[in-house]
N, C-alpha and C positions, 0 to 999 in steps of 0.2 A: 405593145402593138405599134409604137412609133418607130421602131427599129427599121432602117431602110431595107435590110435583108429580109425582114418579115414581110414588108410590103411587096418585095419582089416575089417571095413565095406565094403570097395571096394572088398576085397577078398570074403566076404560072398555074395555080389551081383554077382560077377563073377561065383560063385559056385551055384547060384540060391537058396541060403539058406535064403534069406530075401527079403522084400519089403521095399521101402523107400517112405514115404509121404513127398513131397515137400510142406511144409506149415509152417506157423508161423515164418517168417524170423526174427521177432522181438525178438524171444527167443534166437537167437545166434548172431545176428548182433550187432556190436558196432557202425557202421556208421549210420544205420537206414534209414528211408525213405528219399526221394522217391525211391532211386536206390539200396539201400542195397548192395553197391559195394564190401564190404569186404567178403560177402559170395557167390558172383557170381561165383568165380572160383571153389569153392567146389560144388555148385549146378550143374554147367556145367560138372564137372568131374563125378559126380554121374550119370547124364543122359548119358554121353558118355560111361561109363562103362557098364551100363545095362538099356537101355531105356525100355526094356520089364519088368523091375521090379520097375518102378517108378509110383507113384500115385500123384495126386495133390488134395489139399483141401484148402478152405479159412481159416479154423480153427475158423469160426464163432461160438460162439459170442466173441471170443478172451478173454478168462478168464484171469483175473488179469491185464488187460490192461486199464489204466485210459483213454488213448486216442487211442481207437482201430483204426486200419487202415481201409481204404475203400476197400471193396472186389474187386472192379474194378481195383484198383491199384495193388492188389495182383495178379490178373489174368494178368495184364500187365507185372508184374515182370516175371511170367512164360513165357510169350511170348518173353521177352528179353533173358531169359535163354535158351530157346529152339526155334531155328529159323527154324526148319524143320517141315512143316505141318503134315507129316505122323507121326513123333515122337510125336508131340503135341496130335494128335488124339489118339495115343496109350496110352499116359499118362492120357488123360481126359476120354476116353471111353473104349478102348479095355482092358487095364490092370485092371481097376476096375471090368469089366465084368468077366474077368478070375479069379481074386482073390475071388470075392464074388459069383461066379457061376450064374451070370445073364443069 
């Protein structure tokens, strides 16, 4: 979370200038499954900063992955990152509806 680019991203989120899709942890994690512990602090900071600008996706079919993760495990990861039911609902339903005009 000390990365300058991450701080820029947080600023964009705070200003309502972008959306973040919480997906494909395998793209940035070095520790990997099942807990992806090295990226958990960043994911939680993103959600804390702007829960109204977060989206989630499984990233199926996981292009470029020889051993793709199980989608249920990825959803479980979101549930560990976000422990508030109202925020989860926002990420999974309300925010996509707003972004895509459903």
